[in-house]
N, C-alpha and C positions, 0 to 999 in steps of 0.2 A: 061393447061387451066388456065386462070386468075381466081382468087377467086371470083370476081364480076360476071363473066360469069357463074361460077358454081352455085352461089346463084340464078341467073336468071333462069338457066335451071332446077335446082332442084325445085324451086318454081313453075315454069310452069308445070313440070312433075307431081308434087303432085296435082296441080289443075285439071289436066286431069284425074289422077287416081281417085280423089274424084268424078269427074263427072261420070266416068265409074261405080264406086261403087254405086252411087246414081241411075243410070239408071237401074241397075240390081235389085234393090228393095230388099225386105225382109231382110235377115240377113246381106247382104252386105251393105245395106243403112246406118247401124250404123257406118261403117267405114268412111263415107263421112265427118262427122263433124271434127273428129281429123285430117284427112288428109287435109281438107280445112284450118283448123286452122294453121297448119304448113306452108301451101302454102301462106296464107295471111301474116303471119309474115315474111317469107323470101322475098316476093315481096314488102312489105312495106319497109323493110330494103334496098333492092336493089334500089327501086325508090327514097327513101330518100337520099341514098348515091349519086345517080346520079342527084339529085335535079329535078326530074320530078314530080312536085307537083300535077298536075292534076291526073295523074295515081296513085300517092300515096294516094290522097284523095279517089279515087275510091276503092282502095284496103282496105283502112281504113273502108269505109262503108261496104264492103264485110266482113270485120272482125267482125263488130257488128252484121250483120245478121248470120254469122257463130256461134258466141257466143250464140245468141238467139236459133238457131237450136240445138246446143250442149246441152244447158240447157233444152230445151223442150224434147229432146230425152232421155237424161240420168237422169234428175231430173225434171220430169213433176210436175206441180201443181196438187193438189188433184182433182180439177174440170176439168182438161184437159184429154180428151180421147187420147189413143195412135193414132198416125198418121200413115196411110198406114199399118194397122195391120189386118191380117186375123182374128185374135181373136176378134178385136173390131167390125168387120162387122158381125161376127156370133152373138156376144152379142147384137148388135143393132137389128138384125133381130128377135131375141127372145124377146127383149124388146118392139119392135114395129111391131108385125106381121101384114101382109097385111090384109086389110079389117076390122080392128078394130080401 
């Protein structure tokens, strides 16, 4: 297999693995961001080498959203609540009980 083909397939496979991890939710969702980060980097390299600039630009924009998700998941700001967390929904129901 040619090196460029391997980069293409590995980047695509990691993108699909990240999507599957994200769809499972809970503890598997944390694997989404590092997996997508690797996928984005590989696919940016692949499309850059092949000079497919439109797709490269799309992958670069995905890279920025992935970096934002990575930051929010692993290093949230103090005022950000955890996203998709069972604990946060329980805490919110205690903080804002119905009828009050």
